[in-house]
C-alpha positions in Angstrom: -11.1 14.4 -8.7 -11.0 12.2 -5.7 -7.6 11.4 -4.1 -6.5 8.0 -2.8 -3.5 7.3 -0.7 -2.3 3.7 -0.8 0.2 2.9 2.0 2.5 -0.1 1.5 5.6 -1.6 3.2 9.3 -1.4 2.6 10.0 -4.5 4.8 11.5 -7.2 2.6 12.3 -10.0 5.1 11.4 -11.3 8.5 14.0 -11.3 11.4 14.6 -15.0 10.4 15.7 -13.9 6.9 12.6 -15.3 5.1 11.5 -13.0 2.3 8.3 -11.0 2.6 6.8 -7.8 1.4 3.6 -6.3 0.0 0.9 -8.9 -0.9 0.5 -7.7 -4.4 -3.3 -8.3 -4.8 -3.9 -6.2 -1.7 -2.7 -3.2 -3.7 -3.6 -4.0 -7.3 -7.4 -4.6 -6.8 -8.1 -1.3 -5.1 -5.6 0.4 -7.5 -7.4 -1.0 -10.5 -10.9 0.0 -9.3 -9.6 3.5 -8.4 -8.0 3.9 -11.9 -11.3 2.9 -13.5 -13.0 5.6 -11.5 -10.3 8.1 -12.5 -9.1 8.8 -8.9 -5.8 10.5 -8.3 -3.6 7.7 -6.7 -0.5 8.1 -4.6 1.5 5.1 -3.4 3.5 5.8 -0.3 5.7 3.8 2.1 7.6 4.5 5.3 11.0 4.9 3.5 9.7 5.7 0.0 11.3 4.1 -3.0 11.4 0.4 -3.6 8.5 -1.7 -2.4 9.3 -5.4 -2.1 6.6 -7.9 -3.2 6.0 -11.0 -1.1 7.1 -13.9 -3.3 4.3 -16.0 -2.0 1.8 -13.5 -3.5 3.3 -14.2 -7.0 2.7 -17.9 -7.0 0.4 -19.2 -9.8 -2.4 -20.3 -7.5 -2.5 -16.9 -5.8 -1.6 -14.5 -8.5 -4.9 -13.5 -10.2 -5.2 -11.9 -13.6 -5.6 -8.3 -12.3 -2.4 -8.6 -10.2 -0.5 -10.4 -12.9 -1.4 -7.7 -15.4 -0.1 -5.0 -13.1 3.0 -7.0 -12.2 3.8 -7.3 -15.9 3.2 -3.6 -16.5 6.5 -1.7 -16.4 4.8 1.7 -15.8 3.0 0.3 -12.7 6.1 -1.4 -11.4 8.1 1.8 -11.8 5.4 3.7 -9.9 5.4 1.1 -7.2 9.2 1.2 -6.9 9.3 4.9 -6.6 6.8 5.2 -3.8 6.7 8.5 -1.9 7.9 8.7 1.7 5.0 8.9 4.2 6.3 12.2 5.6 6.0 13.7 2.1 2.2 13.1 2.1 1.4 13.4 5.8 0.0 16.9 5.5 -2.1 16.2 2.4 -5.8 15.3 2.5 -7.1 12.3 0.8 -10.6 11.1 0.2 -9.5 7.6 1.1 -6.4 6.2 2.8 -5.9 2.5 2.3 -3.4 0.3 4.2 -2.4 -2.4 1.8 -1.8 -5.8 3.4 0.7 -8.5 3.6 2.7 -10.0 6.4 5.4 -7.3 6.2 2.8 -4.7 6.6 1.9 -6.0 10.0 5.5 -5.4 11.0 5.5 -1.6 10.3 2.1 -0.1 11.0 2.4 0.0 14.8 5.5 2.1 14.4 4.0 4.7 12.1 3.2 7.9 14.0 3.1 9.7 10.6 0.4 7.3 9.5 -1.6 8.0 12.7 -1.4 11.8 12.0 -2.5 11.3 8.4 -5.3 8.9 9.3 -6.6 11.0 12.2 -6.8 14.0 9.9 -8.7 12.1 7.3 -11.1 10.5 9.8 -11.7 13.9 11.4 -12.5 15.3 8.0 -15.1 12.5 7.4 -12.8 10.7 4.9 -12.5 6.9 4.4 -9.9 4.8 6.1 -10.4 1.2 4.8 -7.8 -1.4 5.6 -7.1 -4.8 4.3 -7.2 -7.7 6.9 -3.5 -7.7 7.6 -3.2 -3.9 7.2 -5.3 -3.4 10.3 -3.8 -6.0 12.7 -1.3 -3.7 14.4 -2.8 -0.3 13.7 
């Protein structure tokens, strides 16, 4: 079984106090496709635990059916809000490491030495390291 590591943010607001977080569809679409293919999926974040969702990504014109279905799924939301800490998964090998986007994501990735170690190991092993648009800005 192939293994997928989805890396998300724990940042919930900008320095100004404006709320932010994970852009939900940046996670749910790859999660959905990986589930269809029966991949083993791990969701991790810098601190582990709760993953805030950017309220802008939940607005009706932005929230698509796939993302809404996952947002309404208590099992998925429980998994999302019990993310593993990055250091817990840094020595594991994954077939794919995906950096899920959102504005908050851009605020954390440049600080993540653990992420660099994990991604370097995966790239050296010939594994995938796709990134969403915002997930790659600071990396």
